[in-house]
LOBADO-837760 format. One record per atom (N, C-alpha, C): residue number from 1; atom name; x negated, z, y. Coordinates in steps of 0.1 Angstrom, whole numbers, plus 5000, padded with zeros to 4 digits. Atoms other than C-alpha are relative to their C-alpha. Example, Ala and Ser with C-alpha at 12.3 -4.5 7.8 and 13.67 -1.06 7.14 Angstrom:
REM residues 2
+------+------+------+------+------+
: zake : pami :    X :    Z :    Y :
+------+------+------+------+------+
:    1 :    N : 4991 : 5000 : 4988 :
:    1 :   CA : 4877 : 5078 : 4955 :
:    1 :    C : 4991 : 5000 : 5012 :
:    2 :    N : 5009 : 5000 : 4989 :
:    2 :   CA : 4863 : 5071 : 4989 :
:    2 :    C : 5008 : 5008 : 5011 :
+------+------+------+------+------+
This chain:
REM residues 187
+------+------+------+------+------+
: zake : pami :    X :    Z :    Y :
+------+------+------+------+------+
:    1 :    N : 5003 : 4986 : 5000 :
:    1 :   CA : 1721 : 3419 : 2583 :
:    1 :    C : 5002 : 5005 : 4986 :
:    2 :    N : 4999 : 4996 : 5014 :
:    2 :   CA : 1715 : 3435 : 2549 :
:    2 :    C : 5004 : 5015 : 5000 :
:    3 :    N : 4996 : 4987 : 5001 :
:    3 :   CA : 1725 : 3469 : 2536 :
:    3 :    C : 4991 : 5010 : 5007 :
:    4 :    N : 5010 : 4992 : 4994 :
:    4 :   CA : 1693 : 3485 : 2548 :
:    4 :    C : 5002 : 5001 : 5015 :
:    5 :    N : 4998 : 5001 : 4985 :
:    5 :   CA : 1700 : 3474 : 2584 :
:    5 :    C : 5013 : 5007 : 5004 :
:    6 :    N : 4988 : 4992 : 4998 :
:    6 :   CA : 1735 : 3488 : 2582 :
:    6 :    C : 4998 : 5015 : 4999 :
:    7 :    N : 5003 : 4986 : 5002 :
:    7 :   CA : 1722 : 3521 : 2569 :
:    7 :    C : 4992 : 5005 : 5012 :
:    8 :    N : 5008 : 4996 : 4988 :
:    8 :   CA : 1698 : 3522 : 2598 :
:    8 :    C : 5009 : 5003 : 5012 :
:    9 :    N : 4990 : 4998 : 4989 :
:    9 :   CA : 1727 : 3518 : 2623 :
:    9 :    C : 5007 : 5013 : 4998 :
:   10 :    N : 4993 : 4988 : 5003 :
:   10 :   CA : 1745 : 3546 : 2605 :
:   10 :    C : 4991 : 5012 : 5003 :
:   11 :    N : 5009 : 4989 : 4998 :
:   11 :   CA : 1714 : 3568 : 2607 :
:   11 :    C : 4997 : 5003 : 5015 :
:   12 :    N : 5003 : 4999 : 4986 :
:   12 :   CA : 1709 : 3562 : 2644 :
:   12 :    C : 5012 : 5004 : 5009 :
:   13 :    N : 4989 : 4996 : 4992 :
:   13 :   CA : 1744 : 3573 : 2654 :
:   13 :    C : 4999 : 5014 : 5005 :
:   14 :    N : 4999 : 4986 : 4994 :
:   14 :   CA : 1749 : 3603 : 2677 :
:   14 :    C : 5010 : 5008 : 4992 :
:   15 :    N : 4991 : 4990 : 5006 :
:   15 :   CA : 1767 : 3633 : 2662 :
:   15 :    C : 5003 : 4996 : 4985 :
:   16 :    N : 4999 : 5003 : 5015 :
:   16 :   CA : 1760 : 3621 : 2626 :
:   16 :    C : 4998 : 5012 : 4992 :
:   17 :    N : 5003 : 4988 : 5008 :
:   17 :   CA : 1750 : 3656 : 2616 :
:   17 :    C : 5007 : 5012 : 5006 :
:   18 :    N : 4997 : 4986 : 4996 :
:   18 :   CA : 1763 : 3692 : 2618 :
:   18 :    C : 4986 : 5007 : 5000 :
:   19 :    N : 5013 : 4993 : 4999 :
:   19 :   CA : 1732 : 3710 : 2631 :
:   19 :    C : 5002 : 5015 : 5002 :
:   20 :    N : 4999 : 4985 : 4998 :
:   20 :   CA : 1725 : 3747 : 2629 :
:   20 :    C : 4989 : 5007 : 4992 :
:   21 :    N : 5010 : 4992 : 5007 :
:   21 :   CA : 1706 : 3774 : 2611 :
:   21 :    C : 5007 : 5006 : 4987 :
:   22 :    N : 4995 : 4994 : 5012 :
:   22 :   CA : 1710 : 3791 : 2577 :
:   22 :    C : 4994 : 5015 : 4999 :
:   23 :    N : 5004 : 4986 : 5002 :
:   23 :   CA : 1708 : 3828 : 2568 :
:   23 :    C : 5005 : 5004 : 4986 :
:   24 :    N : 4996 : 4995 : 5013 :
:   24 :   CA : 1710 : 3846 : 2535 :
:   24 :    C : 5006 : 5014 : 5003 :
:   25 :    N : 4993 : 4988 : 4998 :
:   25 :   CA : 1736 : 3874 : 2538 :
:   25 :    C : 5007 : 5004 : 4987 :
:   26 :    N : 4994 : 4995 : 5013 :
:   26 :   CA : 1745 : 3896 : 2508 :
:   26 :    C : 4999 : 4990 : 4989 :
:   27 :    N : 5004 : 5010 : 5011 :
:   27 :   CA : 1728 : 3871 : 2484 :
:   27 :    C : 5008 : 4987 : 5001 :
:   28 :    N : 4993 : 5013 : 4999 :
:   28 :   CA : 1749 : 3842 : 2498 :
:   28 :    C : 4994 : 4993 : 5013 :
:   29 :    N : 5005 : 5008 : 4989 :
:   29 :   CA : 1736 : 3814 : 2521 :
:   29 :    C : 5011 : 4995 : 5009 :
:   30 :    N : 4990 : 5003 : 4991 :
:   30 :   CA : 1756 : 3809 : 2552 :
:   30 :    C : 4994 : 4990 : 5010 :
:   31 :    N : 5004 : 5009 : 4990 :
:   31 :   CA : 1753 : 3779 : 2576 :
:   31 :    C : 5008 : 5003 : 5013 :
:   32 :    N : 4994 : 4998 : 4987 :
:   32 :   CA : 1759 : 3785 : 2613 :
:   32 :    C : 4998 : 4988 : 5008 :
:   33 :    N : 5000 : 5012 : 4992 :
:   33 :   CA : 1769 : 3754 : 2632 :
:   33 :    C : 4997 : 5003 : 5015 :
:   34 :    N : 5004 : 4996 : 4986 :
:   34 :   CA : 1752 : 3755 : 2666 :
:   34 :    C : 5009 : 4994 : 5011 :
:   35 :    N : 4991 : 5006 : 4990 :
:   35 :   CA : 1778 : 3733 : 2683 :
:   35 :    C : 5013 : 5008 : 5000 :
:   36 :    N : 4987 : 4994 : 5001 :
:   36 :   CA : 1810 : 3750 : 2671 :
:   36 :    C : 4999 : 5015 : 4999 :
:   37 :    N : 5003 : 4986 : 5002 :
:   37 :   CA : 1794 : 3784 : 2664 :
:   37 :    C : 5008 : 5006 : 4988 :
:   38 :    N : 4993 : 4996 : 5012 :
:   38 :   CA : 1814 : 3785 : 2631 :
:   38 :    C : 4990 : 5002 : 4989 :
:   39 :    N : 5008 : 4997 : 5012 :
:   39 :   CA : 1800 : 3799 : 2599 :
:   39 :    C : 5007 : 4994 : 4988 :
:   40 :    N : 4995 : 5006 : 5012 :
:   40 :   CA : 1804 : 3782 : 2565 :
:   40 :    C : 4990 : 5003 : 4988 :
:   41 :    N : 5008 : 4998 : 5012 :
:   41 :   CA : 1792 : 3789 : 2530 :
:   41 :    C : 4992 : 4987 : 4997 :
:   42 :    N : 5008 : 5012 : 5003 :
:   42 :   CA : 1763 : 3766 : 2521 :
:   42 :    C : 5004 : 4994 : 4987 :
:   43 :    N : 4995 : 5005 : 5012 :
:   43 :   CA : 1779 : 3763 : 2487 :
:   43 :    C : 5010 : 4988 : 5002 :
:   44 :    N : 4990 : 5010 : 4997 :
:   44 :   CA : 1805 : 3740 : 2504 :
:   44 :    C : 4993 : 4986 : 5002 :
:   45 :    N : 5007 : 5012 : 4997 :
:   45 :   CA : 1777 : 3714 : 2510 :
:   45 :    C : 4991 : 4996 : 4988 :
:   46 :    N : 5009 : 5004 : 5012 :
:   46 :   CA : 1762 : 3712 : 2474 :
:   46 :    C : 5001 : 4985 : 4998 :
:   47 :    N : 5001 : 5014 : 5004 :
:   47 :   CA : 1751 : 3677 : 2464 :
:   47 :    C : 5001 : 4991 : 5012 :
:   48 :    N : 4999 : 5008 : 4988 :
:   48 :   CA : 1752 : 3665 : 2500 :
:   48 :    C : 4986 : 4999 : 5006 :
:   49 :    N : 5013 : 5002 : 4993 :
:   49 :   CA : 1724 : 3651 : 2521 :
:   49 :    C : 4998 : 5011 : 5011 :
:   50 :    N : 5003 : 4989 : 4990 :
:   50 :   CA : 1707 : 3678 : 2542 :
:   50 :    C : 4986 : 4998 : 5004 :
:   51 :    N : 5014 : 5001 : 4995 :
:   51 :   CA : 1676 : 3678 : 2564 :
:   51 :    C : 4996 : 5014 : 5005 :
:   52 :    N : 5005 : 4987 : 4996 :
:   52 :   CA : 1654 : 3708 : 2571 :
:   52 :    C : 4988 : 4997 : 5009 :
:   53 :    N : 5010 : 5002 : 4990 :
:   53 :   CA : 1631 : 3711 : 2601 :
:   53 :    C : 4988 : 5008 : 4996 :
:   54 :    N : 5013 : 4993 : 5004 :
:   54 :   CA : 1596 : 3719 : 2588 :
:   54 :    C : 4988 : 4992 : 5005 :
:   55 :    N : 5012 : 5006 : 4994 :
:   55 :   CA : 1562 : 3712 : 2603 :
:   55 :    C : 5003 : 4990 : 5011 :
:   56 :    N : 4996 : 5009 : 4989 :
:   56 :   CA : 1578 : 3697 : 2634 :
:   56 :    C : 5006 : 4987 : 4997 :
:   57 :    N : 4993 : 5013 : 5003 :
:   57 :   CA : 1597 : 3670 : 2616 :
:   57 :    C : 5012 : 5003 : 4991 :
:   58 :    N : 4988 : 4998 : 5009 :
:   58 :   CA : 1630 : 3666 : 2597 :
:   58 :    C : 4996 : 4994 : 4986 :
:   59 :    N : 5002 : 5004 : 5014 :
:   59 :   CA : 1626 : 3664 : 2559 :
:   59 :    C : 5013 : 4999 : 4993 :
:   60 :    N : 4987 : 5003 : 5006 :
:   60 :   CA : 1655 : 3648 : 2541 :
:   60 :    C : 5000 : 5003 : 4985 :
:   61 :    N : 4998 : 4997 : 5014 :
:   61 :   CA : 1668 : 3659 : 2508 :
:   61 :    C : 5015 : 5002 : 4996 :
:   62 :    N : 4986 : 4998 : 5005 :
:   62 :   CA : 1699 : 3669 : 2488 :
:   62 :    C : 5000 : 5015 : 4996 :
:   63 :    N : 4998 : 4986 : 5004 :
:   63 :   CA : 1712 : 3705 : 2485 :
:   63 :    C : 5005 : 5001 : 4986 :
:   64 :    N : 4997 : 4999 : 5014 :
:   64 :   CA : 1711 : 3711 : 2448 :
:   64 :    C : 5005 : 5014 : 4996 :
:   65 :    N : 4995 : 4987 : 5002 :
:   65 :   CA : 1717 : 3748 : 2449 :
:   65 :    C : 5000 : 5007 : 5013 :
:   66 :    N : 5001 : 4993 : 4987 :
:   66 :   CA : 1724 : 3772 : 2477 :
:   66 :    C : 4986 : 5005 : 5002 :
:   67 :    N : 5013 : 4996 : 4998 :
:   67 :   CA : 1690 : 3778 : 2491 :
:   67 :    C : 4989 : 4991 : 4995 :
:   68 :    N : 5010 : 5009 : 5006 :
:   68 :   CA : 1673 : 3749 : 2473 :
:   68 :    C : 5003 : 4985 : 5003 :
:   69 :    N : 4998 : 5014 : 4996 :
:   69 :   CA : 1668 : 3713 : 2486 :
:   69 :    C : 4990 : 4992 : 4991 :
:   70 :    N : 5009 : 5009 : 5007 :
:   70 :   CA : 1654 : 3685 : 2464 :
:   70 :    C : 4997 : 4988 : 5009 :
:   71 :    N : 5005 : 5010 : 4992 :
:   71 :   CA : 1634 : 3661 : 2484 :
:   71 :    C : 4990 : 4991 : 4992 :
:   72 :    N : 5009 : 5008 : 5009 :
:   72 :   CA : 1620 : 3633 : 2462 :
:   72 :    C : 4997 : 5008 : 4988 :
:   73 :    N : 5004 : 4992 : 5011 :
:   73 :   CA : 1600 : 3651 : 2436 :
:   73 :    C : 4997 : 5014 : 5004 :
:   74 :    N : 5002 : 4986 : 4995 :
:   74 :   CA : 1596 : 3682 : 2458 :
:   74 :    C : 5013 : 5008 : 5000 :
:   75 :    N : 4989 : 4990 : 4999 :
:   75 :   CA : 1618 : 3713 : 2458 :
:   75 :    C : 4997 : 5009 : 5012 :
:   76 :    N : 5002 : 4992 : 4989 :
:   76 :   CA : 1621 : 3731 : 2491 :
:   76 :    C : 5010 : 5012 : 4999 :
:   77 :    N : 4991 : 4988 : 5000 :
:   77 :   CA : 1634 : 3767 : 2493 :
:   77 :    C : 5003 : 5003 : 5015 :
:   78 :    N : 4996 : 4996 : 4986 :
:   78 :   CA : 1653 : 3777 : 2524 :
:   78 :    C : 4995 : 5014 : 5003 :
:   79 :    N : 5003 : 4987 : 4995 :
:   79 :   CA : 1643 : 3806 : 2545 :
:   79 :    C : 5009 : 5004 : 5011 :
:   80 :    N : 4991 : 4996 : 4989 :
:   80 :   CA : 1663 : 3827 : 2569 :
:   80 :    C : 4996 : 4994 : 5013 :
:   81 :    N : 5002 : 5006 : 4987 :
:   81 :   CA : 1668 : 3810 : 2602 :
:   81 :    C : 4994 : 4987 : 5000 :
:   82 :    N : 5005 : 5014 : 5000 :
:   82 :   CA : 1656 : 3776 : 2590 :
:   82 :    C : 5011 : 4992 : 5008 :
:   83 :    N : 4991 : 5009 : 4993 :
:   83 :   CA : 1670 : 3749 : 2612 :
:   83 :    C : 5003 : 4988 : 4990 :
:   84 :    N : 4996 : 5011 : 5009 :
:   84 :   CA : 1690 : 3723 : 2592 :
:   84 :    C : 5010 : 4992 : 5006 :
:   85 :    N : 4989 : 5009 : 4996 :
:   85 :   CA : 1713 : 3694 : 2597 :
:   85 :    C : 5006 : 4994 : 4988 :
:   86 :    N : 4992 : 5005 : 5011 :
:   86 :   CA : 1740 : 3683 : 2573 :
:   86 :    C : 5007 : 4987 : 5004 :
:   87 :    N : 4993 : 5012 : 4996 :
:   87 :   CA : 1752 : 3647 : 2574 :
:   87 :    C : 5015 : 5001 : 4999 :
:   88 :    N : 4985 : 5001 : 5000 :
:   88 :   CA : 1789 : 3643 : 2583 :
:   88 :    C : 5004 : 4989 : 4992 :
:   89 :    N : 4994 : 5011 : 5007 :
:   89 :   CA : 1812 : 3622 : 2563 :
:   89 :    C : 5009 : 4992 : 5009 :
:   90 :    N : 4991 : 5008 : 4993 :
:   90 :   CA : 1830 : 3593 : 2577 :
:   90 :    C : 5014 : 5001 : 4994 :
:   91 :    N : 4986 : 5001 : 5005 :
:   91 :   CA : 1868 : 3591 : 2575 :
:   91 :    C : 5000 : 4988 : 4990 :
:   92 :    N : 5000 : 5010 : 5011 :
:   92 :   CA : 1874 : 3572 : 2542 :
:   92 :    C : 5005 : 4986 : 5004 :
:   93 :    N : 4994 : 5013 : 4996 :
:   93 :   CA : 1896 : 3545 : 2557 :
:   93 :    C : 4991 : 4992 : 5010 :
:   94 :    N : 5009 : 5007 : 4992 :
:   94 :   CA : 1870 : 3538 : 2584 :
:   94 :    C : 4988 : 4995 : 4992 :
:   95 :    N : 5011 : 5004 : 5009 :
:   95 :   CA : 1842 : 3537 : 2558 :
:   95 :    C : 5004 : 4987 : 4993 :
:   96 :    N : 4996 : 5012 : 5007 :
:   96 :   CA : 1862 : 3511 : 2538 :
:   96 :    C : 5001 : 4988 : 5010 :
:   97 :    N : 4999 : 5011 : 4990 :
:   97 :   CA : 1869 : 3491 : 2570 :
:   97 :    C : 4986 : 4994 : 5004 :
:   98 :    N : 5014 : 5004 : 4996 :
:   98 :   CA : 1832 : 3490 : 2580 :
:   98 :    C : 4994 : 4992 : 4989 :
:   99 :    N : 5005 : 5008 : 5011 :
:   99 :   CA : 1823 : 3478 : 2545 :
:   99 :    C : 5007 : 4987 : 4998 :
:  100 :    N : 4992 : 5013 : 5002 :
:  100 :   CA : 1850 : 3451 : 2546 :
:  100 :    C : 4998 : 4990 : 5010 :
:  101 :    N : 5002 : 5010 : 4990 :
:  101 :   CA : 1840 : 3434 : 2578 :
:  101 :    C : 4986 : 4994 : 4999 :
:  102 :    N : 5013 : 5007 : 5001 :
:  102 :   CA : 1812 : 3408 : 2581 :
:  102 :    C : 4990 : 5007 : 5009 :
:  103 :    N : 5011 : 4993 : 4993 :
:  103 :   CA : 1778 : 3418 : 2594 :
:  103 :    C : 5000 : 4998 : 5015 :
:  104 :    N : 5000 : 5002 : 4985 :
:  104 :   CA : 1782 : 3402 : 2629 :
:  104 :    C : 5011 : 5009 : 5006 :
:  105 :    N : 4990 : 4991 : 4994 :
:  105 :   CA : 1815 : 3420 : 2635 :
:  105 :    C : 4997 : 5014 : 4999 :
:  106 :    N : 5005 : 4986 : 5002 :
:  106 :   CA : 1801 : 3452 : 2621 :
:  106 :    C : 4990 : 5004 : 5012 :
:  107 :    N : 5010 : 4998 : 4990 :
:  107 :   CA : 1771 : 3450 : 2644 :
:  107 :    C : 5006 : 5001 : 5014 :
:  108 :    N : 4994 : 5000 : 4987 :
:  108 :   CA : 1791 : 3441 : 2675 :
:  108 :    C : 5009 : 5012 : 5002 :
:  109 :    N : 4991 : 4989 : 4998 :
:  109 :   CA : 1817 : 3468 : 2669 :
:  109 :    C : 4992 : 5013 : 5002 :
:  110 :    N : 5008 : 4988 : 4999 :
:  110 :   CA : 1792 : 3496 : 2663 :
:  110 :    C : 4992 : 5001 : 5013 :
:  111 :    N : 5008 : 4999 : 4988 :
:  111 :   CA : 1769 : 3487 : 2692 :
:  111 :    C : 5008 : 5001 : 5012 :
:  112 :    N : 4991 : 4999 : 4989 :
:  112 :   CA : 1798 : 3483 : 2716 :
:  112 :    C : 5005 : 5014 : 5001 :
:  113 :    N : 4995 : 4987 : 5001 :
:  113 :   CA : 1812 : 3516 : 2705 :
:  113 :    C : 4989 : 5010 : 5005 :
:  114 :    N : 5011 : 4992 : 4996 :
:  114 :   CA : 1778 : 3532 : 2710 :
:  114 :    C : 4997 : 4999 : 5015 :
:  115 :    N : 5002 : 5002 : 4986 :
:  115 :   CA : 1775 : 3516 : 2745 :
:  115 :    C : 5010 : 5008 : 5009 :
:  116 :    N : 4989 : 4992 : 4993 :
:  116 :   CA : 1807 : 3535 : 2755 :
:  116 :    C : 4998 : 5015 : 4997 :
:  117 :    N : 5003 : 4986 : 5003 :
:  117 :   CA : 1790 : 3568 : 2744 :
:  117 :    C : 5008 : 5006 : 4988 :
:  118 :    N : 4993 : 4996 : 5012 :
:  118 :   CA : 1810 : 3570 : 2711 :
:  118 :    C : 4991 : 4997 : 4988 :
:  119 :    N : 5007 : 5002 : 5012 :
:  119 :   CA : 1797 : 3573 : 2676 :
:  119 :    C : 5011 : 4997 : 4989 :
:  120 :    N : 4990 : 5001 : 5010 :
:  120 :   CA : 1814 : 3562 : 2644 :
:  120 :    C : 5004 : 5013 : 4994 :
:  121 :    N : 4997 : 4986 : 5006 :
:  121 :   CA : 1813 : 3599 : 2634 :
:  121 :    C : 5009 : 5007 : 5010 :
:  122 :    N : 4990 : 4994 : 4991 :
:  122 :   CA : 1836 : 3606 : 2664 :
:  122 :    C : 5014 : 4996 : 4996 :
:  123 :    N : 4987 : 5005 : 5004 :
:  123 :   CA : 1865 : 3590 : 2645 :
:  123 :    C : 5009 : 5012 : 4996 :
:  124 :    N : 4991 : 4990 : 5004 :
:  124 :   CA : 1895 : 3612 : 2643 :
:  124 :    C : 5012 : 4994 : 4992 :
:  125 :    N : 4989 : 5007 : 5007 :
:  125 :   CA : 1920 : 3586 : 2629 :
:  125 :    C : 4996 : 4986 : 4998 :
:  126 :    N : 5002 : 5015 : 5003 :
:  126 :   CA : 1918 : 3552 : 2612 :
:  126 :    C : 5011 : 4996 : 4991 :
:  127 :    N : 4990 : 5007 : 5009 :
:  127 :   CA : 1946 : 3531 : 2599 :
:  127 :    C : 4993 : 4986 : 4997 :
:  128 :    N : 5006 : 5012 : 5004 :
:  128 :   CA : 1930 : 3503 : 2579 :
:  128 :    C : 5010 : 4991 : 4992 :
:  129 :    N : 4990 : 5009 : 5006 :
:  129 :   CA : 1956 : 3476 : 2573 :
:  129 :    C : 4993 : 4990 : 4990 :
:  130 :    N : 5008 : 5010 : 5008 :
:  130 :   CA : 1929 : 3453 : 2558 :
:  130 :    C : 4999 : 5005 : 4986 :
:  131 :    N : 5002 : 4995 : 5013 :
:  131 :   CA : 1926 : 3475 : 2528 :
:  131 :    C : 5013 : 4998 : 4991 :
:  132 :    N : 4988 : 5002 : 5008 :
:  132 :   CA : 1962 : 3468 : 2518 :
:  132 :    C : 5002 : 4985 : 4997 :
:  133 :    N : 4999 : 5015 : 5002 :
:  133 :   CA : 1956 : 3430 : 2518 :
:  133 :    C : 4989 : 4994 : 4991 :
:  134 :    N : 5012 : 5004 : 5008 :
:  134 :   CA : 1928 : 3428 : 2492 :
:  134 :    C : 5004 : 4988 : 4990 :
:  135 :    N : 4996 : 5010 : 5010 :
:  135 :   CA : 1949 : 3405 : 2469 :
:  135 :    C : 5005 : 4987 : 5008 :
:  136 :    N : 4995 : 5011 : 4992 :
:  136 :   CA : 1960 : 3382 : 2498 :
:  136 :    C : 4990 : 4989 : 5002 :
:  137 :    N : 5008 : 5011 : 4996 :
:  137 :   CA : 1946 : 3347 : 2504 :
:  137 :    C : 4997 : 5000 : 5015 :
:  138 :    N : 5001 : 5000 : 4985 :
:  138 :   CA : 1953 : 3349 : 2541 :
:  138 :    C : 5001 : 5015 : 5004 :
:  139 :    N : 5000 : 4986 : 4996 :
:  139 :   CA : 1945 : 3383 : 2556 :
:  139 :    C : 5001 : 5000 : 5016 :
:  140 :    N : 4999 : 4998 : 4986 :
:  140 :   CA : 1957 : 3391 : 2591 :
:  140 :    C : 5008 : 5012 : 5003 :
:  141 :    N : 4993 : 4988 : 4996 :
:  141 :   CA : 1969 : 3421 : 2610 :
:  141 :    C : 4991 : 5008 : 5010 :
:  142 :    N : 5007 : 4992 : 4990 :
:  142 :   CA : 1957 : 3450 : 2631 :
:  142 :    C : 4996 : 5013 : 4994 :
:  143 :    N : 5004 : 4986 : 5004 :
:  143 :   CA : 1937 : 3482 : 2623 :
:  143 :    C : 5000 : 5008 : 5013 :
:  144 :    N : 5000 : 4991 : 4989 :
:  144 :   CA : 1940 : 3512 : 2646 :
:  144 :    C : 4990 : 5011 : 4998 :
:  145 :    N : 5010 : 4990 : 5001 :
:  145 :   CA : 1911 : 3536 : 2652 :
:  145 :    C : 4999 : 5008 : 5013 :
:  146 :    N : 5001 : 4991 : 4988 :
:  146 :   CA : 1908 : 3566 : 2675 :
:  146 :    C : 4988 : 5008 : 4999 :
:  147 :    N : 5012 : 4993 : 4999 :
:  147 :   CA : 1876 : 3582 : 2686 :
:  147 :    C : 5001 : 5011 : 5010 :
:  148 :    N : 5000 : 4989 : 4990 :
:  148 :   CA : 1870 : 3616 : 2704 :
:  148 :    C : 4986 : 5005 : 5000 :
:  149 :    N : 5014 : 4995 : 4999 :
:  149 :   CA : 1835 : 3624 : 2717 :
:  149 :    C : 4999 : 5013 : 5007 :
:  150 :    N : 4999 : 4987 : 4993 :
:  150 :   CA : 1846 : 3657 : 2733 :
:  150 :    C : 5001 : 4998 : 5015 :
:  151 :    N : 4999 : 5002 : 4985 :
:  151 :   CA : 1845 : 3641 : 2768 :
:  151 :    C : 5011 : 4990 : 5002 :
:  152 :    N : 4990 : 5011 : 4998 :
:  152 :   CA : 1867 : 3610 : 2763 :
:  152 :    C : 5006 : 4997 : 4987 :
:  153 :    N : 4993 : 5005 : 5012 :
:  153 :   CA : 1891 : 3594 : 2739 :
:  153 :    C : 4999 : 4985 : 5001 :
:  154 :    N : 5001 : 5014 : 5000 :
:  154 :   CA : 1887 : 3558 : 2728 :
:  154 :    C : 5009 : 4995 : 4989 :
:  155 :    N : 4991 : 5006 : 5010 :
:  155 :   CA : 1914 : 3538 : 2710 :
:  155 :    C : 4995 : 4986 : 4998 :
:  156 :    N : 5005 : 5014 : 5004 :
:  156 :   CA : 1903 : 3506 : 2692 :
:  156 :    C : 5011 : 4994 : 4992 :
:  157 :    N : 4992 : 5009 : 5008 :
:  157 :   CA : 1926 : 3479 : 2680 :
:  157 :    C : 4992 : 4989 : 4995 :
:  158 :    N : 5008 : 5011 : 5006 :
:  158 :   CA : 1909 : 3456 : 2655 :
:  158 :    C : 5010 : 4990 : 4995 :
:  159 :    N : 4991 : 5012 : 5004 :
:  159 :   CA : 1929 : 3423 : 2653 :
:  159 :    C : 4991 : 4991 : 4991 :
:  160 :    N : 5008 : 5008 : 5010 :
:  160 :   CA : 1917 : 3403 : 2623 :
:  160 :    C : 5009 : 4989 : 4994 :
:  161 :    N : 4994 : 5010 : 5008 :
:  161 :   CA : 1926 : 3370 : 2607 :
:  161 :    C : 4989 : 4993 : 4992 :
:  162 :    N : 5010 : 5005 : 5010 :
:  162 :   CA : 1906 : 3359 : 2576 :
:  162 :    C : 5007 : 4989 : 4992 :
:  163 :    N : 4994 : 5011 : 5008 :
:  163 :   CA : 1917 : 3325 : 2563 :
:  163 :    C : 4991 : 4988 : 5001 :
:  164 :    N : 5009 : 5012 : 4999 :
:  164 :   CA : 1902 : 3291 : 2572 :
:  164 :    C : 4988 : 5004 : 5010 :
:  165 :    N : 5010 : 4994 : 4991 :
:  165 :   CA : 1883 : 3309 : 2600 :
:  165 :    C : 5000 : 5015 : 4999 :
:  166 :    N : 5001 : 4985 : 4999 :
:  166 :   CA : 1871 : 3345 : 2603 :
:  166 :    C : 5000 : 5004 : 5014 :
:  167 :    N : 4998 : 4996 : 4986 :
:  167 :   CA : 1883 : 3360 : 2635 :
:  167 :    C : 5002 : 5016 : 5000 :
:  168 :    N : 5000 : 4985 : 4998 :
:  168 :   CA : 1876 : 3397 : 2645 :
:  168 :    C : 5000 : 5002 : 5015 :
:  169 :    N : 5000 : 4997 : 4986 :
:  169 :   CA : 1887 : 3409 : 2679 :
:  169 :    C : 5002 : 5015 : 5001 :
:  170 :    N : 4999 : 4986 : 4998 :
:  170 :   CA : 1882 : 3445 : 2690 :
:  170 :    C : 5003 : 5003 : 5014 :
:  171 :    N : 4996 : 4996 : 4986 :
:  171 :   CA : 1900 : 3459 : 2720 :
:  171 :    C : 4998 : 5015 : 5001 :
:  172 :    N : 5003 : 4986 : 4998 :
:  172 :   CA : 1886 : 3492 : 2732 :
:  172 :    C : 5007 : 5004 : 5013 :
:  173 :    N : 4993 : 4995 : 4988 :
:  173 :   CA : 1907 : 3513 : 2756 :
:  173 :    C : 4996 : 5015 : 5001 :
:  174 :    N : 5003 : 4986 : 4998 :
:  174 :   CA : 1894 : 3546 : 2770 :
:  174 :    C : 5011 : 5007 : 5008 :
:  175 :    N : 4990 : 4992 : 4993 :
:  175 :   CA : 1915 : 3574 : 2784 :
:  175 :    C : 4999 : 4999 : 5015 :
:  176 :    N : 5002 : 5002 : 4986 :
:  176 :   CA : 1900 : 3566 : 2818 :
:  176 :    C : 5006 : 4987 : 5005 :
:  177 :    N : 4994 : 5013 : 4997 :
:  177 :   CA : 1917 : 3532 : 2817 :
:  177 :    C : 4990 : 4989 : 4998 :
:  178 :    N : 5009 : 5011 : 5002 :
:  178 :   CA : 1885 : 3513 : 2811 :
:  178 :    C : 5003 : 4993 : 4987 :
:  179 :    N : 4997 : 5008 : 5011 :
:  179 :   CA : 1891 : 3484 : 2787 :
:  179 :    C : 4989 : 4990 : 4997 :
:  180 :    N : 5010 : 5010 : 5004 :
:  180 :   CA : 1867 : 3461 : 2768 :
:  180 :    C : 5005 : 4993 : 4988 :
:  181 :    N : 4996 : 5008 : 5012 :
:  181 :   CA : 1874 : 3433 : 2744 :
:  181 :    C : 4988 : 4991 : 4996 :
:  182 :    N : 5011 : 5009 : 5006 :
:  182 :   CA : 1849 : 3416 : 2721 :
:  182 :    C : 5007 : 4992 : 4989 :
:  183 :    N : 4994 : 5009 : 5011 :
:  183 :   CA : 1857 : 3387 : 2697 :
:  183 :    C : 4989 : 4993 : 4993 :
:  184 :    N : 5010 : 5008 : 5008 :
:  184 :   CA : 1838 : 3371 : 2669 :
:  184 :    C : 5008 : 4991 : 4992 :
:  185 :    N : 4994 : 5011 : 5008 :
:  185 :   CA : 1849 : 3338 : 2654 :
:  185 :    C : 4990 : 4993 : 4992 :
:  186 :    N : 5009 : 5008 : 5009 :
:  186 :   CA : 1832 : 3322 : 2624 :
:  186 :    C : 5008 : 4989 : 4994 :
:  187 :    N : 4993 : 5011 : 5006 :
:  187 :   CA : 1842 : 3288 : 2613 :
:  187 :    C : 4996 : 4998 : 4986 :
+------+------+------+------+------+
């Protein structure tokens, strides 16, 4: 699995975006989140990936100024009540963890999480013990990750041992009591 395939898995995650509309009020652009019904200054999202719904499709770009999106060599101007979505950020420790595990473990972890109706963007807590072992020859320990999809909570324990063999075991436990364990061992 290459970087492009990982990126595609990120892009296909549920709840990867804050979706809503924009309005210009008193010469300031305001974003209204359709899920939370909260309002935020569009200035807070400068230089972030944003998509605008135009001509029945999502057009990807970067918010370079409030009201202005750069999409490739094009510049798109926002209009009142435009439908937009702004990519959410992953929790930093989870992002580092996902970058640090091998492709097979990454794929199995993300697809299993998705099969339980969770997204990596549902992460509310991540303790990445692996990040503290970067100078170690033998790396073993446990990472703790908690996800909340608004309907259920999922706690994941990632047991790892990287030495002569690469061993990743993910234990998923939902608040309903459902449990699932996957393990990947590479010699």
